[in-house]
C-alpha positions in Angstrom: 55.9 -25.3 -6.7 59.5 -24.2 -7.2 60.1 -21.8 -4.3 59.1 -20.9 -0.8 58.5 -17.3 0.0 57.1 -15.2 2.9 54.7 -12.3 3.1 56.4 -9.1 4.3 53.5 -6.6 3.8 49.9 -6.4 2.8 48.3 -3.0 2.1 45.3 -1.7 0.2 45.6 0.0 -3.2 41.8 0.2 -3.8 38.8 -1.1 -1.9 39.4 -4.6 -3.4 43.0 -4.6 -4.5 46.0 -5.1 -2.3 49.7 -4.6 -2.6 51.4 -7.8 -1.5 55.2 -7.7 -0.8 57.1 -11.0 -0.3 60.6 -12.2 0.0 62.3 -12.9 -3.3 63.7 -16.4 -4.0 67.4 -16.0 -4.9 67.1 -17.9 -8.2 63.9 -16.4 -9.5 64.2 -14.6 -12.8 61.4 -13.0 -14.8 60.7 -10.3 -17.4 58.3 -7.4 -16.6 54.8 -8.6 -17.6 55.3 -12.2 -16.8 53.5 -14.0 -13.9 54.1 -16.7 -11.3 51.7 -19.0 -9.5 51.3 -18.4 -5.8 49.7 -20.8 -3.3 49.2 -20.7 0.4 51.6 -22.9 2.3 48.7 -24.5 4.3 47.1 -27.9 4.4 44.4 -28.0 1.7 45.8 -25.0 -0.1 49.2 -26.0 -1.5 47.7 -27.3 -4.7 45.5 -24.2 -5.2 48.0 -22.1 -7.1 46.8 -19.0 -8.9 48.6 -16.7 -11.4 49.7 -13.2 -10.3 52.1 -10.7 -11.9 55.1 -9.2 -10.1 54.6 -5.5 -10.4 57.7 -4.1 -8.7 61.3 -3.6 -9.7 62.4 -6.8 -11.4 65.9 -6.3 -10.0 64.7 -5.4 -6.5 65.4 -7.4 -3.3 61.7 -8.2 -2.7 58.7 -9.0 -4.9 55.5 -6.8 -5.2 52.2 -8.1 -6.4 49.0 -6.1 -7.1 46.1 -8.5 -6.4 42.4 -8.0 -6.8 40.3 -9.9 -4.3 37.2 -12.0 -5.2 35.2 -12.3 -2.1 32.4 -14.7 -0.9 34.1 -17.7 -2.4 36.6 -18.6 0.3 39.2 -18.6 -2.5 42.9 -17.9 -2.8 42.6 -14.1 -3.4 40.3 -13.7 -0.4 42.7 -15.6 1.8 45.6 -13.5 0.5 43.8 -10.3 1.3 43.3 -11.5 4.9 46.9 -12.8 5.3 49.3 -11.3 7.8 53.1 -10.6 7.4 55.0 -13.7 8.2 52.6 -16.1 6.4 54.3 -18.5 4.1 53.5 -18.9 0.3 54.7 -21.3 -2.4 55.8 -19.8 -5.8 56.4 -21.2 -9.2 58.9 -20.3 -11.9 57.9 -17.3 -14.0 55.9 -17.8 -17.2 53.8 -15.9 -19.7 53.9 -14.3 -23.2 53.2 -10.7 -22.2 56.6 -9.1 -22.1 58.0 -5.9 -23.3 58.1 -5.9 -27.1 58.9 -2.2 -27.5 57.0 1.0 -26.9 53.4 0.7 -27.9 49.7 0.9 -26.9 48.5 -0.9 -23.8 44.8 -1.7 -23.6 43.4 -3.2 -20.4 40.3 -3.8 -18.3 40.2 -4.1 -14.6 43.0 -6.3 -13.0 44.3 -7.0 -16.5 46.4 -3.9 -16.1 48.8 -5.5 -13.8 51.2 -6.9 -16.5 51.3 -3.4 -18.0 51.9 -1.8 -14.6 55.1 -3.9 -14.4 56.2 -3.0 -18.0 55.4 0.7 -17.7 57.1 1.0 -14.3 60.2 -0.7 -15.7 60.2 1.7 -18.7 59.8 4.6 -16.3 62.9 3.5 -14.4 64.8 3.3 -17.6 63.5 6.5 -19.1 61.9 4.9 -22.1 58.2 5.7 -21.7 58.1 7.8 -24.9 55.6 6.5 -27.5 53.8 4.4 -24.8 50.1 5.0 -24.2 47.5 3.3 -21.9 43.8 2.8 -22.5 42.3 1.4 -19.3 38.6 0.5 -18.6 37.0 0.1 -15.2 33.5 0.0 -13.8 33.9 3.0 -11.4 36.5 5.5 -10.4 37.0 3.6 -7.1 38.1 0.5 -9.1 41.0 2.2 -10.9 44.3 0.6 -9.9 47.1 3.2 -9.4 45.2 6.0 -11.2 47.6 8.8 -10.0 50.7 6.8 -10.9 49.5 6.1 -14.4 48.4 9.7 -15.0 51.8 10.9 -13.7 53.8 8.5 -15.8 51.9 8.9 -19.1 50.3 12.4 -18.8 48.0 12.9 -21.8 48.8 9.4 -23.1 46.8 7.9 -20.2 43.2 7.3 -21.2 40.9 6.1 -18.4 37.2 5.1 -19.1 34.4 4.1 -16.8 31.4 1.9 -17.7 29.1 2.3 -14.7 29.4 5.9 -13.7 30.1 9.3 -15.1 33.0 11.3 -13.8 34.5 14.5 -15.1 38.1 13.1 -15.0 37.3 10.0 -17.0 36.0 9.0 -20.4 32.7 7.2 -20.6 31.8 3.8 -21.9 33.5 0.5 -22.8 36.7 0.0 -24.7 35.5 -1.9 -27.7 35.6 -1.8 -31.5 33.6 1.4 -31.7 36.1 3.0 -29.2 39.0 1.9 -31.3 37.5 3.3 -34.5 36.8 6.6 -32.8 40.3 6.7 -31.3 41.8 5.8 -34.7 44.6 3.6 -33.4 47.8 3.9 -35.3 48.3 0.9 -37.5 51.7 0.0 -36.3 52.2 -1.8 -33.0 52.8 -3.4 -30.7 49.4 -3.5 -29.1 49.3 -5.1 -25.7 45.9 -6.4 -24.6 44.9 -7.9 -21.2 41.7 -8.4 -19.2 38.8 -10.8 -19.1 38.8 -13.4 -22.0 35.8 -11.8 -23.7 37.4 -8.4 -23.5 40.7 -9.6 -25.0 38.8 -11.3 -27.9 36.8 -8.2 -28.6 39.8 -5.9 -28.6 41.8 -8.3 -30.8 38.9 -8.5 -33.3 38.5 -4.7 -33.2 42.2 -4.0 -33.8 42.2 -6.4 -36.8 39.1 -4.7 -38.2 40.8 -1.3 -38.2 43.9 -2.7 -40.0 46.3 -3.6 -37.2 48.7 -6.4 -38.1 47.8 -9.4 -35.9 51.5 -10.2 -35.4 51.8 -6.9 -33.4 49.1 -7.8 -30.9 50.5 -9.1 -27.6 48.2 -11.1 -25.3 48.6 -13.9 -22.8 48.4 -17.3 -24.5 
């Protein structure tokens, strides 16, 4: 790992997602949408780095992460969720291919929205959210990360769908090829896609099937 950092704050965003705030290494540079590896600075855990996306202001004095917990595995995310301010972490240099390629369509499932949260917040700070839209799929309303913020930032360009419950404020069903065909995505991009691997593959295939240029599809490689 390249840096040492320390937890300043841990607070819940949803029932299984926390906002983690850490000190910022002086030399760290990253573009909104990129990630870093974090590891617990504890015996037996220093080699257990996992990728997470900084979701706060890229020029800010501290780092913010939005981290979904996976429980019952005694893994890194479960330990981070239980961490206290003052705990030490190790951090890598930034990496990743999801960066801001211009205003476009953001398509996400679950915690895959975190790179887009970083990009859209940065665009909001710069007043460049015009022509950006979000299509975001979750299992239930309780799972939606920063629902109010996304609705506020994007207004009618925020499209939220649920796969396991019906709710008057959300669309129903999966984001898949049929969804893309019904929505009639504009052929020009960029199209940003992030989520579980099978979701990303299905959305890429669906976009190509409706005539989107593959060069305009931005995913993590």
